[in-house]
Wavefront OBJ file of the C-alpha trace (Angstrom):
o trace
v 12.276 -30.924 -15.759
v 9.583 -29.565 -13.221
v 10.101 -28.255 -10.168
v 12.906 -25.568 -10.516
v 13.041 -22.431 -8.761
v 13.233 -18.907 -9.877
v 14.726 -16.475 -7.723
v 14.487 -12.682 -7.851
v 16.319 -10.385 -5.166
v 16.680 -6.782 -5.341
v 16.988 -3.832 -2.703
v 13.800 -1.974 -2.060
v 12.605 -0.109 -5.121
v 14.513 -1.381 -7.948
v 11.752 -2.735 -9.410
v 12.029 -6.549 -8.713
v 8.185 -7.061 -8.039
v 7.177 -5.241 -11.086
v 9.012 -7.863 -12.934
v 8.094 -10.884 -11.239
v 4.719 -9.361 -11.718
v 5.244 -9.550 -15.602
v 6.733 -12.682 -15.737
v 3.625 -14.538 -13.564
v 1.250 -13.053 -16.326
v 3.479 -15.513 -19.199
v 2.759 -18.819 -19.972
v 5.650 -20.350 -18.429
v 4.345 -22.888 -15.810
v 5.205 -20.594 -12.614
v 3.785 -20.266 -9.484
v 4.471 -17.527 -7.065
v 6.183 -18.471 -4.001
v 4.335 -16.790 -1.093
v 6.673 -15.745 1.809
v 5.841 -15.916 5.809
v 6.402 -12.711 7.712
v 6.142 -11.643 11.198
v 5.556 -8.129 10.020
v 1.622 -6.774 10.358
v -0.285 -6.848 7.034
v -0.308 -3.844 4.868
v -4.230 -2.531 4.025
v -4.272 -3.935 0.201
v -2.600 -7.849 1.492
v -4.342 -10.537 2.375
v -3.355 -13.873 3.985
v -2.090 -16.283 1.719
v -1.768 -14.182 -1.357
v 0.792 -11.633 -0.355
v 2.332 -13.595 2.608
v 1.277 -15.871 5.067
v 1.060 -13.305 8.002
v 2.728 -15.410 11.618
v 3.396 -13.473 14.919
v 7.120 -13.396 15.779
v 6.130 -16.082 18.315
v 4.257 -18.152 15.587
v 7.570 -17.552 13.378
v 10.279 -18.382 15.741
v 8.169 -21.791 16.737
v 8.235 -22.570 13.265
v 11.785 -22.438 12.839
v 12.725 -24.459 15.776
v 10.342 -27.322 14.045
v 12.654 -26.679 10.944
v 9.486 -25.880 8.916
v 11.438 -23.226 6.778
v 13.691 -23.853 3.632
v 15.070 -20.319 4.482
v 14.364 -17.262 6.557
v 16.033 -14.232 7.614
v 15.507 -11.395 10.338
v 15.402 -8.996 7.708
v 14.754 -5.907 10.061
v 15.178 -6.389 13.859
v 11.980 -8.317 15.042
v 10.678 -8.905 11.464
v 11.415 -12.009 10.200
v 10.651 -13.360 6.498
v 11.002 -16.857 5.020
v 10.014 -19.717 2.801
v 8.046 -22.660 3.939
v 8.970 -25.950 3.154
v 5.038 -26.705 2.498
v 5.162 -23.627 -0.035
v 7.484 -25.825 -2.396
v 5.839 -28.684 -1.746
v 2.404 -27.042 -2.668
v 3.837 -25.804 -6.255
v 5.824 -28.703 -6.974
v 2.908 -31.275 -6.376
v 1.044 -28.681 -9.313
v 3.972 -29.531 -11.605
v 4.936 -26.170 -11.862
v 8.270 -23.922 -10.954
v 8.501 -21.757 -8.076
v 8.955 -17.990 -8.409
v 10.489 -16.123 -5.465
v 10.211 -12.183 -4.880
v 12.724 -12.616 -2.184
v 15.351 -10.331 -0.132
v 19.120 -10.798 -1.195
v 20.299 -13.115 1.648
v 17.299 -15.245 1.252
v 17.751 -15.327 -2.323
v 21.580 -16.232 -1.765
v 20.633 -19.130 0.777
v 18.152 -20.563 -1.733
v 20.665 -20.737 -4.299
v 23.089 -22.562 -2.514
v 20.722 -25.141 -1.206
v 19.250 -25.933 -4.925
v 22.550 -25.527 -6.938
v 21.945 -25.876 -10.774
v 18.092 -26.534 -9.842
v 17.847 -22.960 -8.947
v 18.199 -19.727 -11.231
v 18.794 -16.275 -9.065
v 18.447 -12.639 -10.581
v 19.382 -9.715 -9.263
v 17.278 -7.017 -10.196
v 19.781 -3.582 -10.061
v 18.416 0.021 -9.915
v 20.742 2.210 -12.763
v 21.748 4.307 -9.900
v 21.664 4.779 -5.718
v 20.210 8.573 -6.826
v 17.404 6.630 -9.201
v 16.881 4.175 -6.483
v 16.141 7.231 -3.733
v 14.218 8.961 -6.385
v 11.854 5.964 -7.101
v 11.235 5.287 -3.313
v 10.172 8.993 -2.457
v 8.269 8.838 -5.433
v 6.428 6.148 -3.625
v 5.436 7.920 -0.520
v 5.460 5.559 1.760
v 8.764 6.129 3.929
v 9.264 8.541 6.244
v 12.851 10.341 6.534
v 14.518 7.585 9.102
v 12.714 4.518 6.957
v 14.140 6.150 3.616
v 17.614 6.251 5.240
v 17.271 2.717 6.448
v 16.591 1.131 3.359
v 18.669 3.020 1.289
v 21.687 2.248 3.537
v 20.691 -1.290 3.464
v 20.716 -1.469 -0.440
v 23.919 -0.062 -0.774
v 24.923 -2.930 1.418
v 22.709 -5.521 -0.659
v 24.500 -3.996 -3.815
v 27.745 -5.685 -3.026
v 26.312 -9.113 -3.505
v 24.789 -8.947 -6.977
v 27.742 -11.069 -8.286
v 26.852 -13.964 -6.491
v 23.804 -14.254 -8.695
v 23.504 -15.918 -11.856
v 22.187 -12.678 -13.736
v 22.376 -9.273 -12.849
v 19.194 -7.093 -14.319
v 19.831 -3.880 -14.513
v 16.308 -2.325 -14.812
v 16.932 1.498 -16.313
v 14.252 0.828 -19.176
v 11.194 -1.146 -17.699
v 10.378 -2.656 -21.273
v 13.843 -3.607 -21.711
v 14.377 -5.267 -18.409
v 11.248 -7.163 -18.539
v 12.412 -8.709 -22.110
v 15.436 -9.567 -21.192
v 13.745 -10.945 -17.621
v 11.948 -13.342 -19.903
v 14.325 -14.495 -22.349
v 16.874 -15.592 -19.415
v 13.797 -17.187 -17.472
v 12.837 -19.055 -20.898
v 16.543 -20.161 -21.651
v 16.982 -21.616 -17.861
v 13.221 -23.453 -18.159
v 14.534 -24.943 -21.424
v 17.686 -26.499 -20.403
l 1 2 3 4 5 6 7 8 9 10 11 12 13 14 15 16 17 18 19 20 21 22 23 24 25 26 27 28 29 30 31 32 33 34 35 36 37 38 39 40 41 42 43 44 45 46 47 48 49 50 51 52 53 54 55 56 57 58 59 60 61 62 63 64 65 66 67 68 69 70 71 72 73 74 75 76 77 78 79 80 81 82 83 84 85 86 87 88 89 90 91 92 93 94 95 96 97 98 99 100 101 102 103 104 105 106 107 108 109 110 111 112 113 114 115 116 117 118 119 120 121 122 123 124 125 126 127 128 129 130 131 132 133 134 135 136 137 138 139 140 141 142 143 144 145 146 147 148 149 150 151 152 153 154 155 156 157 158 159 160 161 162 163 164 165 166 167 168 169 170 171 172 173 174 175 176 177 178 179 180 181 182 183 184 185 186 187 188
C-alpha cells in the first residue's frame, strides 16, 4: 500500500537526522516530508529543501486556514508544522512520507493516521552522551544547551508512546535496525 507515513522523532542530538538521511538513500519508495517553520533559515538551508520558511504571521495565517496536518509552537514564537499540501505532493507521486519531526508532532501524526503510520523514537544511550554530542556540535551557547537538555529530558518521557524505540548507541547498528523495522512496516 502506498501512502504510508514513517515518523522519526527524538530529542535534539540523538542522531535522528542521520538515520533519516541514511533511509532516504535506500530504495524504499520514500520521500522526505518538508516541514514548515517560522524560524529564520540557517546559512546552509534552502527554501523547499530543508524547510518551507514562513514568517510567524504567515504561519499563524496558515493555521487559521487549517492548512496543516499538525503543527506545534516548539519554542516560544517558533512554529513547526506539516502542510497538508506536502502529504498530497508525496502521495501524488505514489511514495511514502518520511518525517524528521519533533516529539509532540510525531505523536500527533501517529494519532491521526493510526496503522497507516509507523512512529520511531530515536533515543541516545544516556543523557550524558546526548550532552556530549550537543557540545561537540559547537552550535549552542550555555543557555541554549541547557534549554535543549531540559527539553530532551521532558521528551524522553514520551518514548513509550512510539511504535519502536531505536537506541542510537552504535550508529551502524542503529542504521541496520532502522532499515529492518522500516522494511517490515512497508511490507505489511
